[in-house]
Structures are given as structure tokens and as C-alpha cells.
N, C-alpha and C positions, 0 to 999 in steps of 0.2 A: 617790550620783550627784551630780556637779557638771556641769550641762548634759547632754551626751551622754557624758561621760567617767566611767568607773567607777574608784573607788579602794578598795583593800582596807583594811578596818578590823579590827584585832585587839582582841577583847573579852577582857580579863583580869579574873578574879574572885578576890578574896581574902576568906576568911572568918576573922574573929577571934572564936573561940568564947569567949574569956575576957573580952570586952568587957562592960561593965555595961549600956550602952545598946544595945538591939537596933534597928538601923536599916539602911537601904540607901542608900549614897551613890554617885551616878553622876558621874564626872569625865571630862573630855576634850572640852570644848566642845560639849556637846549642846544642842539647842534644847528648847522646852517639851515637844514630843511625846516626845523621848528621855527627859526628866526624868520624865515621867508613866509611862514604861515599867515602873518598879519596882512600881507598883500593879497593872498588868495582869499582870506576871510572877508576882507573889506570889499573886494570885487564881487564875491559871491553874495554878500548881503545886499549890496546895491542893485545887482542884476536880478535878484530875486524879488525886488520891490520893497525891501525892508529899509528903514532909516538907519543910518550909521550915526551913533551918538557923537555929539560935539564935545570936545574936551580931551583931557589926557586919560588914556585907558591903560591901566596896568594889569597884565595877566601874569599870575604866579602859578608855576607848575611845582606842586609839592608831592613828595619830599624833594628838597632842593639838592640833596647830595647824590641823587641818581641821575645819570646822564640820560637825557631824552633824545631819541633818534626817530626819524621817520615822520610821515605826514598824518598818522592816525589821530593826532590831537587837533586837527583842523576843526572837526565837527563839534567837539566839546567847547572849543574856544568860541565858535560862532554861537552856540547855544547859550554860553555864559553872557555874551554881549547882548543877545536878544532878551535874555532874562533880566539883565540890568537895565535894558531899555524898556522893560515892561511890555514887550511884544508878546512874550510867552507869559500867560497869566497864571497857570496852575503850578502847583509844587512839583519840582522835578528832582527832589533829593533822593528818590528811590530809583533813579534811572542811571544807566551807564551808557556812554556814547563812544562809538568808534567810527572813524571815517575820514577820508581825504576829500577835500572840496575842489570842484572845478570852478573856473571863473564865472560860469553861468549859473552857479548854485547847485549843480549836480553833486551827488554823493558817490564817490568812487571807491572801488575795491581797495582793501588793505591786506597786509600779510599778518600772520600770527593770530588769527581769530580763534582757531581750534584750541591751542594751548591756553588762551585767555578764558574761553568758556569752560574748559575742563577745570581750571582753577576755581572758577565761580561755582561750578556744580558741586564742589566739595565743601562750600561754605554753608553754614546753617541758615543765614539770612541772605537770600539771593535777590539782588536788584533786577529789575527789568532791563533788558539790553536793547539798544538801538544800533542796527548794523546797516552797512550798504547792501543793496539788493543783490549785488554781485557775489556776496559772501553767503547767500542763503543755503546753498548746497552744503557748504562746510559746516554751517551752524545746525543743520538738520540732523547731524550725527549725534548731538548731545541731547540726553534726556533731562527732564526736570529743570529746564531753563526756560524762562519766559523771554523770548526774543522776537523783535519786530524788525522788518527791513524797510528802508526808505530809499527813494531814488533822487530826491531833491530836498533842499532846505524848506521850500514852501510846503511840501508834502509833510515834512516833519512838524513844522509849526502848526499846521492844521490838525494833525493828530494829537499833539501835546495840549492844544487848546480845546480839544473835544469836538471840533467841527468836522472831523473826518474819522471814520472807524477803520481799525486795522485788526487783523487776527494774528495771533502768535504763530511762529514757524512750527510746522508739524514735524515731529520726529519720524524719520524714515529708517526702517530696518535695513541694514546693509546686505547686499548680495555678493557672495564670494563665488566667483566662477572663473574657469580657465578659458580664455579666448585664444585657443591654440591656432596660430597661423602657420608656424614652422614646426613640423612634426619630426620625431626621430625616425619614422619610417621612410623619410626622404633620403636618409644617409645610406649610401651604398658601401658595403664592406665595413672595414674598421671595427670589427666586433670587439676586439680587445679594448679599444678606446671607448666604445659605447658602454662596455661593462664597467670600465673605470669611472665614467661619468655617472653611472647609476650608483656605484659605491660612494662616490663623492657626494652626490645629492642626498643619499640616505643618512649620512653622518655629518653633513655640512663640512666636509673636508676640503681643504684648498687643493687645487688641481693645476698642474702645468702640462700643457700639450706642446710637444716638440716634433716638428716634421718639416719636410720640404714644402715650397709654395704650392698651393692648390690641392693639398692632401685632405683638406676638410676640417682644419682646426677651428676656424671661425664659424663654420657651418654647425659644428658640434656644440661649440660654446653657446651660440645663440639659441639652441634648443634646450639647454639645461633648465631654464625657468619653467618650461612646460612639464618637467617631470618632478618638480618640487611640489610638496603638499600645498593645499589652499591655505591662505593666511587665516589665523584666528583673529577674533575681534581685537584682542589685546595687541597683537602684532600690527594689525592694520592701523590702529589709533597711534601707536608709537611712530610708524612710518609717516602717517599723514601729518603729525605734528611737525616733523622735520620739513616736509614739503611745504607746509603752511608758512613756517618761519622763512623758508627760502623763496617764498612766493612762486611756487612751481605747480600749484594745484590745477591751474587752467580751467576753473569752473567746476572741477570734479568735487564731489563731497568727500568720499573716503577713497584712499588708495587701496583698492581691493585686490590687486594683483601684485605679486612679488616684483620689486623693481629690478631692472637690468640696466646697469650703467656701464658705458664703454667710452671712457675718456681717451682723447688722442694722446699719442706718446709725447707730444710737445707740451702737455699740460704742466703747470708749475706746481710746486709743493703746496702753495695756498689753495689752488684749485682742487687738488686731490685730498688734502688733509682738512682744509677749512681755514678760515682766518679773515684777513683784511681788517680794515678799521673797525667794522662792526661785528667781527668774529662770526661770519656766516658759516653754515655747515658746508663741508666739501663733499667730493664724490664718495668717499668712504661712508659718510653718514647718509647720503642720499641712497646708497645701496643697502642700508640697514634692512635686515630680514630678507635680503635678496642676493643678487649676484653682482660682483664687480669684475668686469672683464678687461684685462690689460692685454691688448694685442701688441705684438712686437715688443715683448717685455724688455729685452736688452737695449732698446732704443730710448726707453725712459731715462731721465737724468738720474744719476746715482743718488743724489740727495733725496729725490722723490721716493725711490725704492726703499732707501734706508728709513725714511720717515714712516713707512708702513709697519715697521717691526712692532712697536708698542700696541697699535690698534689691533693687529692680528692676534696678539696674545691676550689683551684685556677686553676686547669687544667694545671699547669706547675710546674717545680721544678728548683730551683736555687742551683747550686753546687759551693761552695766557697773553694778555695785552697789558699796557701800562695801567689802564683804568678798570679792566674787567677780566675775569677768568670764567670761561664757560666750558661745560662738558657736554658733548653730544654722544649718543649711542652710535656704535659702528660695528655691529655684529653682522658681518657679511661673509659670503662664500667667495673666496678669491679664485677666479679662473683666469689663467694666463696662457699665452701662446707665444712661441718663438720659433725661428728657424735654427737649424743646427750650426749655421755659419753665416757670414755676411752675404755670400752669394746665394745661400739657401740649399745647396745641393750636396753638401758633405754627407757621405754614407749612402748616397743614392746609387742604385745599380746601373742606371741607364744615362745618367747625366754626370759629366765630369765637373768636379769642384775646382774653381779657379782661385781659391783662397790659399794663402800660405799658412803653414802650421801655426805661426805666431799670430796671424790674423784670427784664426779659429779659436785659439786659446784666449786671446784678448777679448773676443766677442762674448765667449761664454763666461768669462770672469767678471763681466759687468754685473752679473747677479751674484751678490756676495754669499758666503757660507751661511751667515745668520738668516738671510732671507730664504735660502734653500731649505734650511732646517725647519722653517715655518710652513713649508709646503708638504702636504701629506702624501700626495699621489703624483708621480711623474709618469708620463706616457709618451713613448716614441711612436709616432704615426707614420707608417710607410706610404710611399706614393701609391695611388690607386692604379691597379692594373685595368686594362681595357675590358677584360672579361667581367670584372667586378662592376665597372661603370655601366656596361651594357646589360647587366642582369636586371630584369624588370620585376623580380620577386620582391615584394614588400617586406621589410623587416618589422620588428615589433613597434607598435605605435607608442607615442608618448603616454597615452592613457593607460596602457598595460603596464609600462615601466613605473608610472606614478603610483599605481596600485601597490606594487611591491615596496616602493619607497615609503609610502604612507604607513604600511604595516610595520616596517622597520622603525620609523620615527615614533610610532605609537609605543613600541616596546621601550625605546629609549626614554620616552616621556614618563612612563610609569616607574622606570628604574632610576631615573635621575632627578625626578621631582623632589624627593627629600633633600637632595644636594643643592637645589636651586639652579640646576643646569637644564639645558634643553637637548643638546646633541652630544654624541660621543666625542666630537672634536674639541669640546670645551673642557674635557676632563684634565685635571692636573696629575702630577706624578703620584701623589699619595692616593688619590681616588682610583687611579689605574691599578695600583698595587692591591687595593681592596676588591676591585670588581673583576680583574682579569686573572684567572687562574689557569696555568698551563700544565699539561702533563709532561712527563720526562722527554718524550719525543719532540714536543713543541719547544721545550727549553733548549735541547741540543740543536734544533734547527735554527733558532734565534741566535744562539751563541756562535754558530758557524757563520751566519750572515754578518754578525758584528765584526768578526775577525777578517772576513774577506772584503767587505765593503767599507771597513774603517768607519763605522757608524758612531755618531755621537749619542750621548744619553738622550737628548731630545729626539733624535731620529728613532731610537728604540721605542720611545713613548709613542711616536707617530705610528709605527708599525703595529703596536699593540692596540691603539685606538682604531686603526683601519681594520684589523682582524676582528675586533669586537663588532664593527659595523657589518662586516661580511657575514658573521655568525647571525646577526639580527636579520639580515636579508634572507638568510637560509632558514630562519626560524629555530636555530639551534640554541639551546641553553648553555652549551659549553663551547669554548674556543678549541677547535680541533687543529691538528697539524696542517691540514689543507688550507685552513683560513690564514694561518701564519704564513704559509708558502705563497699564497696569492698576495698578501699584504707586502711581503718582501719583494715580490716582482715589481710592485709599484714604487719601490725605493731605488731601483737600479739606476745608476748613472755611469757615464763614461769616466772612469777613474783617471784617465790621462789628462782631463781638464782640471 
């Protein structure tokens, strides 16, 4: 695997029985894990009861110019040695092998199976695939692939020699369902914030929640995945590929629910964006087709926040290293939360703020203008009054809100499909000019907001995109002045900062 792309590696084994020195050489640009494979393979063969050939064994991994990383080549190396030793009798040229070996000969789970099988499913001539039993759920997603699972080397040899029978993995149709544990009806008060969350979910808009401690910011954010539409099969496969490469599937076949990622504010740029020596996907890619929640936004390092600029605009991230460059999808909905000041009580009616004015300004300036420009909806959440907290009347459930969100998303799908887009938040300036038509009242309202709030061109585009989503939620074919007015409300910020 290089990023999400799978490349076929041919494992060639040559045994020189006349050599004086008995050793195993692995050539073909393998990393340390690949070099260590010879020790795992040797122990696995001996502990499985198979003879290890005497002589000098050379294992070549072709093509030689591609860096090989990970332990997934253990199994094909062992099979190559067993074939060279004539333990395996039958022809294996039409088989593809994946798997890590334990010292006892067991075949262990590997990462990246789904992207590899997807690549194979697109080929005209498809080989039979041998996989670890732990990867069966992942492999059952793919149709038109003949795949078998094994738990040990001895089981594999028995199957290849025809002394044991195995049946191919059966394809299972995925089930997409919402397992709602945290419901919107649990939230007391905060009607304005709940409405903003609904608008954000309907158009996949980025959302910033701002308020004093305990006002319900995190509670609201964690319930947003419950009002998002169910994932399509295409979205689920995209997300599962990323989780497969990151080795985070945990025995699941398909990621059938929208991901919700909430990294700690001490996370590094590599953890959030992705990278490392093997260019692993970061949190923004793991949140693909879902929600990335950044709690205590100003506490994140400045370089981490600035690194979010390009992925927020492009919906993907490119990670470049000395020997490789990979691109991961990163189309996520950003939900962020912050306090209004370091102590958290600035602007609260019943708590006195202990911060100096300079501290408040410095705290809020940690979020740069370009990052703020990429956030569509800003919400100030007041502290909950006791009367609201003690009110036992249930609000709207997540299921009810999700019904409206799904209808709005459906309208966007048919409107934006010719443009290759999915949500209103993805529209660029030219597309906004074509799709958003305002009447004279709406134009005057927008012009007044630009003058008073000192909005940038990108901010105006955000207002128009949010107003288009509000119209979709209402089922309106036109953008009316009230839609513009509500969208402007979501842009309001304290201009003193």
C-alpha cells in the first residue's frame, strides 16, 4: 500500500542448496519490518512441522524500485519457500497471498486489505486471494472476488495440496443504520444553537460554537452525527478504505456509520493532518464523510490550525515525503467549540470575568482570520438558566431533524450532481453566482451586512451558501430575504476582537 493505492508485489524465492553459508537474503528495497520477516518465516515453518531448506535462500521483492513496508509479505515468502522445497505440490501461479506470520505458524491480520481487493475487482483476470481469517469481514464487502481465509500455515498447505476443502468468502450486503445513543431531545434550551446545527448538517457547513463552560457545546457537537443522513455505499467504501489502511477497523467489515473524530488539543500536526515515515492518514482523513470535532479550539497549536486551511477548501490532503507522495480524501464537517476567554466567563450575566482585556484579545486571536473565513456558521451559546434546565419537556428528536436534513441533502444532490459536488458548502464563487439569485431586498440586506461587519469576499460567499441551505431546508426554490437575514446572523462576531 502507498496511501490508498495498492501495488502488486511479486515474491521470488531461489534456493541454492550447494552454498556453504546457510542464510536468507531479502532484496528489493524492504524496510526493517520486511528484513525481519526471515526470522518470523523460519520459526513459523519449523513450528508448523515443515522442513526449512538448507542452503542460501534469496528472496526478491519485485519491482525493486517500490519501497516495501509492513508484515503483509510474510505469508507469500513462506509460500515461496514451501513451493521451492516442494512441500506445496500444485500450481499456485493464480493465487495472491496476504498475511503476517506468528512464530507458531499462525496467520495474523494485516492492514489495507480492502483497497487491495478493490483494485483486484477492477481487473479482467482476477486471481484467487488467500487472506488471514481476521480480515474476513473486510473482504466480504467486495463482490466478484474469489477469496479464502486461513488461520495457520499448515491449514494453508493442506488447502493448496487439495487435502482440505475451503469455500470462498460469501459477499454480505451492508446494512446502513443509525445507532443513536445521544439524541437531540436530551438538549435543554439552546434553540438557536440547535437550529444552527441543523443548518450546518444540511449543507455540511463548518460550525463554531462559542460559550461559557457547561452551556452544552460538547453535548450539542456529539449529537450532530445523529442528524446526518445515512452513508451511501460509495461513501462507506471510501471511509472504510482509509480505516483499513490505518488499521482501525477492529474486526468490522464496513464503516456503516458516519465517523466522529475528536482529537485532544495537544495533538500534533502529523496526528491531525497525517504523515510520519509511512505517510499514514491523520484525523482529518479519518473524519472523511463525517464530523471532526475540535474542542477548546484556541488551545490547539497555531501551526495545527493553519494546516487545516487547504484541506477545508479542497476536501483532500497531499502528504509529501522524500520517497513518496500520497493523497488522502478529507471531506469532513468541522465542528469546533471554544470559550469566550481564558477563564470562560466573559459576557456572562452572573459570573464575573477575571481576564484582562489583553488576555481576552490574545485568546481570541489564536484563531486566525483565514481560518475564521473558512467557518460558515458562528453561534454564541448563553449559559443555561435553571428554568430551562429543569424543564422536562422533550425537544425534537434526532430522527425528526434528520428527516428534514435528508430532504435538504436530496435537493442538493440533484442540483449539484452535474457539477460533481455533494453539498452547498462545496460550491465555489462562480457556481454560487450561477445558482444564487437574490431579489433587490436581499441584495440591499447583504450590502448593509458587508459594510457593517467588514466582511471579506469569502465571507459573503459563505453567507450565500448558508442561505441556499436554509432555503433547501424550507423547501423554497428561491432565496428570500429572510434566508439571507438568518445566514447573516450566523456570521456575527465581536468586532472588538
